[in-house]
Each structure stands twice: as structure tokens, then as C-alpha cells.
ChimeraX commands (.cxc) that place a marker at each C-alpha (Angstrom):
marker #1 position 0.14,-0.01,0.18 radius 0.5
marker #1 position 1.26,3.47,-0.70 radius 0.5
marker #1 position 2.07,5.82,1.94 radius 0.5
marker #1 position -0.03,9.12,2.95 radius 0.5
marker #1 position 2.51,11.30,1.29 radius 0.5
marker #1 position 1.96,9.69,-2.32 radius 0.5
marker #1 position -1.65,10.88,-2.25 radius 0.5
marker #1 position -0.49,14.14,-2.65 radius 0.5
marker #1 position 0.91,13.39,-6.00 radius 0.5
marker #1 position -2.61,12.79,-7.82 radius 0.5
marker #1 position -5.23,14.99,-8.28 radius 0.5
marker #1 position -8.84,13.49,-7.89 radius 0.5
marker #1 position -11.44,15.57,-9.63 radius 0.5
marker #1 position -14.87,14.78,-9.91 radius 0.5
marker #1 position -18.04,16.15,-11.95 radius 0.5
marker #1 position -20.91,17.39,-9.45 radius 0.5
marker #1 position -24.45,16.72,-10.79 radius 0.5
marker #1 position -25.12,12.88,-11.28 radius 0.5
marker #1 position -21.86,11.89,-10.14 radius 0.5
marker #1 position -20.75,14.00,-6.40 radius 0.5
marker #1 position -24.16,14.77,-5.66 radius 0.5
marker #1 position -28.09,14.13,-7.35 radius 0.5
marker #1 position -30.33,17.37,-7.60 radius 0.5
marker #1 position -32.92,17.24,-4.95 radius 0.5
marker #1 position -31.32,15.03,-2.93 radius 0.5
marker #1 position -27.54,16.63,-2.12 radius 0.5
marker #1 position -23.98,14.88,-1.44 radius 0.5
marker #1 position -24.29,11.47,-0.28 radius 0.5
marker #1 position -22.85,11.13,3.29 radius 0.5
marker #1 position -21.01,8.41,2.16 radius 0.5
marker #1 position -19.29,10.54,-0.31 radius 0.5
marker #1 position -18.65,13.36,2.25 radius 0.5
marker #1 position -17.21,11.09,4.86 radius 0.5
marker #1 position -14.58,9.55,2.39 radius 0.5
marker #1 position -13.84,13.20,1.05 radius 0.5
marker #1 position -12.95,14.28,4.43 radius 0.5
marker #1 position -10.59,11.17,5.41 radius 0.5
marker #1 position -9.26,11.53,1.72 radius 0.5
marker #1 position -8.22,15.11,2.25 radius 0.5
marker #1 position -6.86,14.71,6.00 radius 0.5
marker #1 position -4.50,12.02,4.56 radius 0.5
marker #1 position -2.88,14.52,2.26 radius 0.5
marker #1 position -5.25,13.83,-0.87 radius 0.5
marker #1 position -5.86,16.76,-3.57 radius 0.5
marker #1 position -9.76,16.57,-4.18 radius 0.5
marker #1 position -11.79,18.82,-6.20 radius 0.5
marker #1 position -14.42,19.15,-8.64 radius 0.5
marker #1 position -15.04,19.92,-12.08 radius 0.5
marker #1 position -18.36,21.40,-13.15 radius 0.5
marker #1 position -20.60,23.77,-15.52 radius 0.5
marker #1 position -21.71,25.44,-12.06 radius 0.5
marker #1 position -20.32,28.76,-11.11 radius 0.5
marker #1 position -18.66,29.60,-8.03 radius 0.5
marker #1 position -21.84,30.78,-6.26 radius 0.5
marker #1 position -23.61,27.19,-6.80 radius 0.5
marker #1 position -20.48,25.36,-5.48 radius 0.5
marker #1 position -20.34,27.67,-2.44 radius 0.5
marker #1 position -23.28,26.16,-0.96 radius 0.5
marker #1 position -21.55,22.76,-0.13 radius 0.5
marker #1 position -18.04,24.06,1.22 radius 0.5
marker #1 position -19.67,23.73,4.56 radius 0.5
marker #1 position -19.46,19.96,4.27 radius 0.5
marker #1 position -17.50,19.49,1.07 radius 0.5
marker #1 position -13.32,19.91,1.75 radius 0.5
marker #1 position -12.08,20.76,-1.23 radius 0.5
marker #1 position -8.28,20.76,-1.31 radius 0.5
marker #1 position -7.42,22.02,-4.64 radius 0.5
marker #1 position -9.01,24.86,-6.81 radius 0.5
marker #1 position -11.85,24.09,-8.51 radius 0.5
marker #1 position -12.84,23.84,-12.64 radius 0.5
marker #1 position -15.86,26.16,-12.95 radius 0.5
marker #1 position -18.37,27.36,-15.60 radius 0.5
marker #1 position -17.54,24.52,-18.10 radius 0.5
marker #1 position -13.51,24.79,-18.00 radius 0.5
marker #1 position -13.37,28.67,-18.33 radius 0.5
marker #1 position -12.90,29.47,-14.50 radius 0.5
marker #1 position -10.67,28.32,-11.75 radius 0.5
marker #1 position -11.40,29.37,-8.48 radius 0.5
marker #1 position -9.49,28.55,-5.13 radius 0.5
marker #1 position -12.09,28.67,-2.69 radius 0.5
marker #1 position -9.29,28.10,0.44 radius 0.5
marker #1 position -7.74,31.31,-0.94 radius 0.5
marker #1 position -10.76,33.19,-2.12 radius 0.5
marker #1 position -8.66,33.81,-5.22 radius 0.5
marker #1 position -9.00,33.32,-9.15 radius 0.5
marker #1 position -6.45,31.29,-10.50 radius 0.5
marker #1 position -7.41,31.31,-14.07 radius 0.5
marker #1 position -10.65,33.14,-16.22 radius 0.5
marker #1 position -11.48,33.07,-19.55 radius 0.5
marker #1 position -14.95,34.76,-19.85 radius 0.5
marker #1 position -17.24,34.63,-22.87 radius 0.5
marker #1 position -16.41,37.02,-25.62 radius 0.5
marker #1 position -17.99,40.07,-26.00 radius 0.5
marker #1 position -20.00,38.92,-29.26 radius 0.5
marker #1 position -22.19,36.93,-26.80 radius 0.5
marker #1 position -23.86,40.26,-26.10 radius 0.5
marker #1 position -25.09,39.85,-29.69 radius 0.5
marker #1 position -26.19,36.45,-29.65 radius 0.5
marker #1 position -28.14,36.99,-26.20 radius 0.5
marker #1 position -29.80,40.12,-27.82 radius 0.5
marker #1 position -31.20,38.06,-30.75 radius 0.5
marker #1 position -32.36,34.97,-28.57 radius 0.5
marker #1 position -34.42,37.75,-26.62 radius 0.5
marker #1 position -35.75,39.36,-29.66 radius 0.5
marker #1 position -36.61,35.92,-31.57 radius 0.5
marker #1 position -37.38,33.20,-28.76 radius 0.5
marker #1 position -39.67,35.05,-26.36 radius 0.5
marker #1 position -40.47,31.98,-24.56 radius 0.5
marker #1 position -36.60,30.92,-23.68 radius 0.5
marker #1 position -34.99,31.77,-20.18 radius 0.5
marker #1 position -32.18,33.35,-20.03 radius 0.5
marker #1 position -29.49,33.00,-17.42 radius 0.5
marker #1 position -26.46,34.93,-17.20 radius 0.5
marker #1 position -23.09,34.07,-15.09 radius 0.5
marker #1 position -21.00,36.98,-14.03 radius 0.5
marker #1 position -18.62,35.70,-11.23 radius 0.5
marker #1 position -19.64,35.83,-8.89 radius 0.5
marker #1 position -23.35,36.71,-9.22 radius 0.5
marker #1 position -25.92,34.85,-11.32 radius 0.5
marker #1 position -28.68,37.34,-13.40 radius 0.5
marker #1 position -32.19,35.85,-14.88 radius 0.5
marker #1 position -31.98,38.36,-18.07 radius 0.5
marker #1 position -35.39,36.92,-18.40 radius 0.5
marker #1 position -37.25,34.53,-16.48 radius 0.5
marker #1 position -39.38,31.35,-17.19 radius 0.5
marker #1 position -40.80,28.16,-15.54 radius 0.5
marker #1 position -37.28,26.13,-16.13 radius 0.5
marker #1 position -35.28,29.02,-14.97 radius 0.5
marker #1 position -37.24,29.12,-11.57 radius 0.5
marker #1 position -37.12,25.27,-11.15 radius 0.5
marker #1 position -33.50,24.95,-11.70 radius 0.5
marker #1 position -32.83,27.99,-9.32 radius 0.5
marker #1 position -35.35,26.50,-6.60 radius 0.5
marker #1 position -33.42,23.06,-6.84 radius 0.5
marker #1 position -30.19,24.38,-6.54 radius 0.5
marker #1 position -31.50,27.23,-3.92 radius 0.5
marker #1 position -29.47,29.56,-5.86 radius 0.5
marker #1 position -29.99,33.50,-5.25 radius 0.5
marker #1 position -30.30,35.44,-8.53 radius 0.5
marker #1 position -30.61,38.80,-9.86 radius 0.5
marker #1 position -33.33,40.00,-12.01 radius 0.5
marker #1 position -32.03,42.44,-14.58 radius 0.5
marker #1 position -32.10,43.46,-18.06 radius 0.5
marker #1 position -29.19,41.96,-20.01 radius 0.5
marker #1 position -27.28,45.41,-21.00 radius 0.5
marker #1 position -27.41,46.27,-17.00 radius 0.5
marker #1 position -25.75,42.85,-16.49 radius 0.5
marker #1 position -22.02,43.81,-15.54 radius 0.5
marker #1 position -19.06,42.36,-18.12 radius 0.5
marker #1 position -17.59,40.49,-18.79 radius 0.5
marker #1 position -19.78,37.30,-18.40 radius 0.5
marker #1 position -18.57,33.66,-17.92 radius 0.5
marker #1 position -21.49,31.75,-19.06 radius 0.5
marker #1 position -25.01,31.88,-20.59 radius 0.5
marker #1 position -27.71,29.14,-20.24 radius 0.5
marker #1 position -31.01,29.32,-22.21 radius 0.5
marker #1 position -33.31,27.39,-20.48 radius 0.5
marker #1 position -36.97,26.26,-21.71 radius 0.5
marker #1 position -38.95,22.93,-22.58 radius 0.5
marker #1 position -37.19,20.42,-25.07 radius 0.5
marker #1 position -39.72,21.33,-27.56 radius 0.5
marker #1 position -38.97,25.31,-27.09 radius 0.5
marker #1 position -35.17,24.62,-27.09 radius 0.5
marker #1 position -35.27,22.43,-30.11 radius 0.5
marker #1 position -35.59,25.45,-32.67 radius 0.5
marker #1 position -33.18,27.80,-30.90 radius 0.5
marker #1 position -30.60,24.95,-31.41 radius 0.5
marker #1 position -31.67,24.91,-34.87 radius 0.5
marker #1 position -31.23,28.88,-35.47 radius 0.5
marker #1 position -28.01,28.47,-33.62 radius 0.5
marker #1 position -26.11,25.97,-35.60 radius 0.5
marker #1 position -27.49,27.61,-38.75 radius 0.5
marker #1 position -26.05,30.92,-37.45 radius 0.5
marker #1 position -22.86,29.07,-36.50 radius 0.5
marker #1 position -22.06,27.94,-40.20 radius 0.5
marker #1 position -22.65,31.24,-41.54 radius 0.5
marker #1 position -19.37,32.22,-39.85 radius 0.5
marker #1 position -20.58,35.65,-37.81 radius 0.5
marker #1 position -20.82,36.22,-34.11 radius 0.5
marker #1 position -22.41,32.63,-33.15 radius 0.5
marker #1 position -19.55,31.18,-34.82 radius 0.5
marker #1 position -17.50,32.15,-31.61 radius 0.5
marker #1 position -19.48,29.83,-29.37 radius 0.5
marker #1 position -20.25,26.37,-28.76 radius 0.5
marker #1 position -23.94,25.24,-27.76 radius 0.5
marker #1 position -24.18,22.51,-25.77 radius 0.5
marker #1 position -27.60,20.96,-24.80 radius 0.5
marker #1 position -27.59,20.01,-20.76 radius 0.5
marker #1 position -30.06,17.55,-20.12 radius 0.5
marker #1 position -33.48,18.06,-21.49 radius 0.5
marker #1 position -34.24,21.91,-20.90 radius 0.5
marker #1 position -31.02,23.64,-20.86 radius 0.5
marker #1 position -28.26,24.72,-23.38 radius 0.5
marker #1 position -25.22,25.95,-22.38 radius 0.5
marker #1 position -22.95,28.78,-24.26 radius 0.5
marker #1 position -19.18,28.53,-23.99 radius 0.5
marker #1 position -16.42,29.89,-26.13 radius 0.5
marker #1 position -15.39,27.73,-28.91 radius 0.5
marker #1 position -12.37,25.58,-27.76 radius 0.5
marker #1 position -13.09,26.07,-24.21 radius 0.5
marker #1 position -14.70,22.98,-22.04 radius 0.5
marker #1 position -14.08,21.00,-19.11 radius 0.5
marker #1 position -10.97,19.47,-20.64 radius 0.5
marker #1 position -9.09,22.64,-21.16 radius 0.5
marker #1 position -9.75,24.02,-17.68 radius 0.5
marker #1 position -8.53,20.85,-16.44 radius 0.5
marker #1 position -5.22,20.84,-18.24 radius 0.5
marker #1 position -4.94,24.39,-16.70 radius 0.5
marker #1 position -5.12,23.58,-13.61 radius 0.5
marker #1 position -2.54,20.55,-13.80 radius 0.5
marker #1 position -0.43,23.30,-14.98 radius 0.5
marker #1 position -0.95,25.58,-12.21 radius 0.5
marker #1 position -0.18,22.54,-9.41 radius 0.5
marker #1 position 2.01,20.94,-11.58 radius 0.5
marker #1 position 0.47,17.29,-11.92 radius 0.5
marker #1 position 0.78,15.19,-15.23 radius 0.5
marker #1 position -2.08,13.86,-17.18 radius 0.5
marker #1 position -0.76,10.31,-15.74 radius 0.5
marker #1 position -1.79,11.66,-12.18 radius 0.5
marker #1 position -5.20,12.77,-12.55 radius 0.5
marker #1 position -7.79,10.77,-11.72 radius 0.5
marker #1 position -11.16,11.81,-13.05 radius 0.5
marker #1 position -14.82,10.69,-11.87 radius 0.5
marker #1 position -17.80,11.65,-14.04 radius 0.5
marker #1 position -21.47,10.56,-15.05 radius 0.5
marker #1 position -22.22,12.06,-18.50 radius 0.5
marker #1 position -21.37,12.87,-21.83 radius 0.5
marker #1 position -20.62,16.49,-20.80 radius 0.5
marker #1 position -17.36,15.03,-19.01 radius 0.5
marker #1 position -16.20,13.61,-22.35 radius 0.5
marker #1 position -13.41,16.34,-22.50 radius 0.5
marker #1 position -12.61,15.92,-18.70 radius 0.5
marker #1 position -12.09,12.71,-19.34 radius 0.5
marker #1 position -9.70,13.00,-22.12 radius 0.5
marker #1 position -7.60,15.18,-19.82 radius 0.5
marker #1 position -7.29,12.65,-17.30 radius 0.5
marker #1 position -4.92,9.58,-16.60 radius 0.5
marker #1 position -7.40,7.33,-15.09 radius 0.5
marker #1 position -10.88,7.70,-16.26 radius 0.5
marker #1 position -13.85,6.27,-13.84 radius 0.5
marker #1 position -17.73,6.90,-13.92 radius 0.5
marker #1 position -20.54,5.95,-11.67 radius 0.5
marker #1 position -22.75,3.21,-12.81 radius 0.5
marker #1 position -25.76,5.93,-13.27 radius 0.5
marker #1 position -23.80,6.79,-16.49 radius 0.5
marker #1 position -24.99,5.96,-20.02 radius 0.5
marker #1 position -23.99,2.34,-20.94 radius 0.5
marker #1 position -21.62,3.49,-24.18 radius 0.5
marker #1 position -19.68,5.68,-21.65 radius 0.5
marker #1 position -19.07,3.41,-19.07 radius 0.5
marker #1 position -17.61,0.82,-21.61 radius 0.5
marker #1 position -14.96,3.49,-22.74 radius 0.5
marker #1 position -13.96,3.94,-18.83 radius 0.5
marker #1 position -11.08,2.48,-16.79 radius 0.5
marker #1 position -13.37,1.63,-14.19 radius 0.5
marker #1 position -17.01,2.06,-13.04 radius 0.5
marker #1 position -18.30,2.41,-9.66 radius 0.5
marker #1 position -21.63,2.64,-7.74 radius 0.5
marker #1 position -24.37,5.03,-8.58 radius 0.5
marker #1 position -24.16,8.45,-7.20 radius 0.5
marker #1 position -26.63,7.94,-4.72 radius 0.5
marker #1 position -24.81,4.94,-3.41 radius 0.5
marker #1 position -21.64,7.11,-3.16 radius 0.5
marker #1 position -19.80,6.13,-6.27 radius 0.5
marker #1 position -17.08,8.60,-5.58 radius 0.5
marker #1 position -16.46,7.13,-2.17 radius 0.5
marker #1 position -15.87,3.71,-3.90 radius 0.5
marker #1 position -12.78,5.49,-5.64 radius 0.5
marker #1 position -11.69,7.49,-2.89 radius 0.5
marker #1 position -11.92,4.62,-0.23 radius 0.5
marker #1 position -10.08,1.75,-3.01 radius 0.5
marker #1 position -7.57,4.80,-4.08 radius 0.5
marker #1 position -4.52,2.80,-3.21 radius 0.5
marker #1 position -5.60,-0.18,-5.08 radius 0.5
marker #1 position -6.84,1.80,-7.99 radius 0.5
marker #1 position -3.95,3.69,-8.40 radius 0.5
marker #1 position -1.78,0.49,-7.94 radius 0.5
marker #1 position -3.50,-1.60,-10.63 radius 0.5
marker #1 position -3.30,1.36,-13.14 radius 0.5
marker #1 position 0.62,1.88,-12.62 radius 0.5
marker #1 position 1.27,-1.88,-12.58 radius 0.5
marker #1 position -0.83,-1.85,-16.16 radius 0.5
marker #1 position 0.97,0.79,-17.53 radius 0.5
marker #1 position 4.73,-0.83,-16.60 radius 0.5
marker #1 position 2.85,-4.01,-18.27 radius 0.5
marker #1 position 2.11,-1.93,-21.50 radius 0.5
marker link #1:1,2 radius 0.2
marker link #1:2,3 radius 0.2
marker link #1:3,4 radius 0.2
marker link #1:4,5 radius 0.2
marker link #1:5,6 radius 0.2
marker link #1:6,7 radius 0.2
marker link #1:7,8 radius 0.2
marker link #1:8,9 radius 0.2
marker link #1:9,10 radius 0.2
marker link #1:10,11 radius 0.2
marker link #1:11,12 radius 0.2
marker link #1:12,13 radius 0.2
marker link #1:13,14 radius 0.2
marker link #1:14,15 radius 0.2
marker link #1:15,16 radius 0.2
marker link #1:16,17 radius 0.2
marker link #1:17,18 radius 0.2
marker link #1:18,19 radius 0.2
marker link #1:19,20 radius 0.2
marker link #1:20,21 radius 0.2
marker link #1:21,22 radius 0.2
marker link #1:22,23 radius 0.2
marker link #1:23,24 radius 0.2
marker link #1:24,25 radius 0.2
marker link #1:25,26 radius 0.2
marker link #1:26,27 radius 0.2
marker link #1:27,28 radius 0.2
marker link #1:28,29 radius 0.2
marker link #1:29,30 radius 0.2
marker link #1:30,31 radius 0.2
marker link #1:31,32 radius 0.2
marker link #1:32,33 radius 0.2
marker link #1:33,34 radius 0.2
marker link #1:34,35 radius 0.2
marker link #1:35,36 radius 0.2
marker link #1:36,37 radius 0.2
marker link #1:37,38 radius 0.2
marker link #1:38,39 radius 0.2
marker link #1:39,40 radius 0.2
marker link #1:40,41 radius 0.2
marker link #1:41,42 radius 0.2
marker link #1:42,43 radius 0.2
marker link #1:43,44 radius 0.2
marker link #1:44,45 radius 0.2
marker link #1:45,46 radius 0.2
marker link #1:46,47 radius 0.2
marker link #1:47,48 radius 0.2
marker link #1:48,49 radius 0.2
marker link #1:49,50 radius 0.2
marker link #1:50,51 radius 0.2
marker link #1:51,52 radius 0.2
marker link #1:52,53 radius 0.2
marker link #1:53,54 radius 0.2
marker link #1:54,55 radius 0.2
marker link #1:55,56 radius 0.2
marker link #1:56,57 radius 0.2
marker link #1:57,58 radius 0.2
marker link #1:58,59 radius 0.2
marker link #1:59,60 radius 0.2
marker link #1:60,61 radius 0.2
marker link #1:61,62 radius 0.2
marker link #1:62,63 radius 0.2
marker link #1:63,64 radius 0.2
marker link #1:64,65 radius 0.2
marker link #1:65,66 radius 0.2
marker link #1:66,67 radius 0.2
marker link #1:67,68 radius 0.2
marker link #1:68,69 radius 0.2
marker link #1:69,70 radius 0.2
marker link #1:70,71 radius 0.2
marker link #1:71,72 radius 0.2
marker link #1:72,73 radius 0.2
marker link #1:73,74 radius 0.2
marker link #1:74,75 radius 0.2
marker link #1:75,76 radius 0.2
marker link #1:76,77 radius 0.2
marker link #1:77,78 radius 0.2
marker link #1:78,79 radius 0.2
marker link #1:79,80 radius 0.2
marker link #1:80,81 radius 0.2
marker link #1:81,82 radius 0.2
marker link #1:82,83 radius 0.2
marker link #1:83,84 radius 0.2
marker link #1:84,85 radius 0.2
marker link #1:85,86 radius 0.2
marker link #1:86,87 radius 0.2
marker link #1:87,88 radius 0.2
marker link #1:88,89 radius 0.2
marker link #1:89,90 radius 0.2
marker link #1:90,91 radius 0.2
marker link #1:91,92 radius 0.2
marker link #1:92,93 radius 0.2
marker link #1:93,94 radius 0.2
marker link #1:94,95 radius 0.2
marker link #1:95,96 radius 0.2
marker link #1:96,97 radius 0.2
marker link #1:97,98 radius 0.2
marker link #1:98,99 radius 0.2
marker link #1:99,100 radius 0.2
marker link #1:100,101 radius 0.2
marker link #1:101,102 radius 0.2
marker link #1:102,103 radius 0.2
marker link #1:103,104 radius 0.2
marker link #1:104,105 radius 0.2
marker link #1:105,106 radius 0.2
marker link #1:106,107 radius 0.2
marker link #1:107,108 radius 0.2
marker link #1:108,109 radius 0.2
marker link #1:109,110 radius 0.2
marker link #1:110,111 radius 0.2
marker link #1:111,112 radius 0.2
marker link #1:112,113 radius 0.2
marker link #1:113,114 radius 0.2
marker link #1:114,115 radius 0.2
marker link #1:115,116 radius 0.2
marker link #1:116,117 radius 0.2
marker link #1:117,118 radius 0.2
marker link #1:118,119 radius 0.2
marker link #1:119,120 radius 0.2
marker link #1:120,121 radius 0.2
marker link #1:121,122 radius 0.2
marker link #1:122,123 radius 0.2
marker link #1:123,124 radius 0.2
marker link #1:124,125 radius 0.2
marker link #1:125,126 radius 0.2
marker link #1:126,127 radius 0.2
marker link #1:127,128 radius 0.2
marker link #1:128,129 radius 0.2
marker link #1:129,130 radius 0.2
marker link #1:130,131 radius 0.2
marker link #1:131,132 radius 0.2
marker link #1:132,133 radius 0.2
marker link #1:133,134 radius 0.2
marker link #1:134,135 radius 0.2
marker link #1:135,136 radius 0.2
marker link #1:136,137 radius 0.2
marker link #1:137,138 radius 0.2
marker link #1:138,139 radius 0.2
marker link #1:139,140 radius 0.2
marker link #1:140,141 radius 0.2
marker link #1:141,142 radius 0.2
marker link #1:142,143 radius 0.2
marker link #1:143,144 radius 0.2
marker link #1:144,145 radius 0.2
marker link #1:145,146 radius 0.2
marker link #1:146,147 radius 0.2
marker link #1:147,148 radius 0.2
marker link #1:148,149 radius 0.2
marker link #1:149,150 radius 0.2
marker link #1:150,151 radius 0.2
marker link #1:151,152 radius 0.2
marker link #1:152,153 radius 0.2
marker link #1:153,154 radius 0.2
marker link #1:154,155 radius 0.2
marker link #1:155,156 radius 0.2
marker link #1:156,157 radius 0.2
marker link #1:157,158 radius 0.2
marker link #1:158,159 radius 0.2
marker link #1:159,160 radius 0.2
marker link #1:160,161 radius 0.2
marker link #1:161,162 radius 0.2
marker link #1:162,163 radius 0.2
marker link #1:163,164 radius 0.2
marker link #1:164,165 radius 0.2
marker link #1:165,166 radius 0.2
marker link #1:166,167 radius 0.2
marker link #1:167,168 radius 0.2
marker link #1:168,169 radius 0.2
marker link #1:169,170 radius 0.2
marker link #1:170,171 radius 0.2
marker link #1:171,172 radius 0.2
marker link #1:172,173 radius 0.2
marker link #1:173,174 radius 0.2
marker link #1:174,175 radius 0.2
marker link #1:175,176 radius 0.2
marker link #1:176,177 radius 0.2
marker link #1:177,178 radius 0.2
marker link #1:178,179 radius 0.2
marker link #1:179,180 radius 0.2
marker link #1:180,181 radius 0.2
marker link #1:181,182 radius 0.2
marker link #1:182,183 radius 0.2
marker link #1:183,184 radius 0.2
marker link #1:184,185 radius 0.2
marker link #1:185,186 radius 0.2
marker link #1:186,187 radius 0.2
marker link #1:187,188 radius 0.2
marker link #1:188,189 radius 0.2
marker link #1:189,190 radius 0.2
marker link #1:190,191 radius 0.2
marker link #1:191,192 radius 0.2
marker link #1:192,193 radius 0.2
marker link #1:193,194 radius 0.2
marker link #1:194,195 radius 0.2
marker link #1:195,196 radius 0.2
marker link #1:196,197 radius 0.2
marker link #1:197,198 radius 0.2
marker link #1:198,199 radius 0.2
marker link #1:199,200 radius 0.2
marker link #1:200,201 radius 0.2
marker link #1:201,202 radius 0.2
marker link #1:202,203 radius 0.2
marker link #1:203,204 radius 0.2
marker link #1:204,205 radius 0.2
marker link #1:205,206 radius 0.2
marker link #1:206,207 radius 0.2
marker link #1:207,208 radius 0.2
marker link #1:208,209 radius 0.2
marker link #1:209,210 radius 0.2
marker link #1:210,211 radius 0.2
marker link #1:211,212 radius 0.2
marker link #1:212,213 radius 0.2
marker link #1:213,214 radius 0.2
marker link #1:214,215 radius 0.2
marker link #1:215,216 radius 0.2
marker link #1:216,217 radius 0.2
marker link #1:217,218 radius 0.2
marker link #1:218,219 radius 0.2
marker link #1:219,220 radius 0.2
marker link #1:220,221 radius 0.2
marker link #1:221,222 radius 0.2
marker link #1:222,223 radius 0.2
marker link #1:223,224 radius 0.2
marker link #1:224,225 radius 0.2
marker link #1:225,226 radius 0.2
marker link #1:226,227 radius 0.2
marker link #1:227,228 radius 0.2
marker link #1:228,229 radius 0.2
marker link #1:229,230 radius 0.2
marker link #1:230,231 radius 0.2
marker link #1:231,232 radius 0.2
marker link #1:232,233 radius 0.2
marker link #1:233,234 radius 0.2
marker link #1:234,235 radius 0.2
marker link #1:235,236 radius 0.2
marker link #1:236,237 radius 0.2
marker link #1:237,238 radius 0.2
marker link #1:238,239 radius 0.2
marker link #1:239,240 radius 0.2
marker link #1:240,241 radius 0.2
marker link #1:241,242 radius 0.2
marker link #1:242,243 radius 0.2
marker link #1:243,244 radius 0.2
marker link #1:244,245 radius 0.2
marker link #1:245,246 radius 0.2
marker link #1:246,247 radius 0.2
marker link #1:247,248 radius 0.2
marker link #1:248,249 radius 0.2
marker link #1:249,250 radius 0.2
marker link #1:250,251 radius 0.2
marker link #1:251,252 radius 0.2
marker link #1:252,253 radius 0.2
marker link #1:253,254 radius 0.2
marker link #1:254,255 radius 0.2
marker link #1:255,256 radius 0.2
marker link #1:256,257 radius 0.2
marker link #1:257,258 radius 0.2
marker link #1:258,259 radius 0.2
marker link #1:259,260 radius 0.2
marker link #1:260,261 radius 0.2
marker link #1:261,262 radius 0.2
marker link #1:262,263 radius 0.2
marker link #1:263,264 radius 0.2
marker link #1:264,265 radius 0.2
marker link #1:265,266 radius 0.2
marker link #1:266,267 radius 0.2
marker link #1:267,268 radius 0.2
marker link #1:268,269 radius 0.2
marker link #1:269,270 radius 0.2
marker link #1:270,271 radius 0.2
marker link #1:271,272 radius 0.2
marker link #1:272,273 radius 0.2
marker link #1:273,274 radius 0.2
marker link #1:274,275 radius 0.2
marker link #1:275,276 radius 0.2
marker link #1:276,277 radius 0.2
marker link #1:277,278 radius 0.2
marker link #1:278,279 radius 0.2
marker link #1:279,280 radius 0.2
marker link #1:280,281 radius 0.2
marker link #1:281,282 radius 0.2
marker link #1:282,283 radius 0.2
marker link #1:283,284 radius 0.2
marker link #1:284,285 radius 0.2
marker link #1:285,286 radius 0.2
view
């Protein structure tokens, strides 16, 4: 078995929704206990998520992060312990034109804008209200032109039927090589489309964090549960998913652990030395 000092050589990074926690249920106690023990032994644990700092802050009373967190789909890295911004690549200024067109052409679509550290609702709808309620997320109602710049994340929210024509419109405009082409439009679950700078994702954020911490890719253990974690996995050495992940994603992983609600993250941390040892032995054999 490895010594406790060896834990600091690695970074364990977990996706949040559907992996570390389940919306409406919170973080399983088993995960919290395992994280606390892992960190107390010198382990580096953090999260990689589309959520903003305000959303993650709510869990810090129980969740002992021991490394900076990758937020807003890789565009923002924040050290909660030091209250310090490590890296920030906000949305390009042309996002204001994109949001303006969506507000004009799709009156049923809710528009959420993150300008760290605050969350704003440029237009509220049913899906926005439900999301903010489930996440217990405070927000500010404001006109888009009054929301402070720069913006770190934009989310369009609506029913699946309402989002479909918006997606078609955005992808058509994207191909026309105008201001829409500066961004990617990522469907999140059934009721949200997240907008990020083209070429920015969880993987680029994780690589940036590893540069800061001077940790090689081979020493990164990533835990996820959906295809939104694909880029995070591509930037990690050991790829692990929870059992509630899609079957095609589980097939590509190095290891599948228990479901989110059964404490899949705890499965990794409690078996850390065995998992790392098996991985290092396999690397030697290859």
C-alpha cells in the first residue's frame, strides 16, 4: 500500500451533478465522509463542473475541497480556500449580440447569465425558476444590457420542444461564420443549452489546473457521469464513471463504480491505493 505522502502526487477531480451529488437529494453522506478522510490524509480533491462559484459555495460547509475548482465548463478556476481566481477566460464580447437575438426571437426562452461571482436572470421562465429553486441558487433579475461584463456563462432554458428551434437557429447562424460562430451550444439534460467559447471546455480547464499544480495527466483521476464529462476524461490519466452513466460512456472507462446516490465517489477514494496501484502496474506491463 502507498504511503499517505503519495496521495499529494495525484489529483482526484469529480463532476458534480449526477456524480458527486443528485439534484434534490444533495451529496450522499458516504461521499462526504470519504472525501474528508481522503483530504485529511493529504489527498488533493476538487470538482470540475458547469456550475458557477456561487452554486458550489453552498456545499463548502460540508465539502472539503483541497485544490482549486474548475467551474463554468472550464472557463473559470477558483481557489475557494484562498478566495483567489486562478484562471478566467470569460465569454467573448460578441455573446451580447447572441443573447440579444435570442431575447428578441425566442420570447419563451429563459436566459441565465453568470458574471462571477453573481447569477443573473435576463428573462425568467418556468424552467429557470425550477432550476434556481432546486439548486437553492440566489439570483438577480436584470436587463441583459445592465448585467456587468465580462460574462462567464450563458444558459438558455426552456422545454425540450422550445429549445429545439433555438438549437437549429444557433447552428445555422454558426455555419454562417458570424458572431454565433465564436461559441459552442451544448445541450444539457432536457431543458438547457449552455453557451461556451469555442474551444473551451472542461478538458481545457483541467489542463490549465494541472499546469498550475504541476501535476501530469497520468496523475489525474477523473470521476464523471455523463457525456458532458468527455473532455474532462480526455485530460485525465485514469477515467472512472458512476454506474448511472450512459452505457456507451461506461464502456470507454477504465473503471465503473457505484451509482451517485450509492456513493460512487466514495468507492474511488476508499479504494484509491488499489486503483492507482492497478493502473501503475498496467502501465508498466504495457
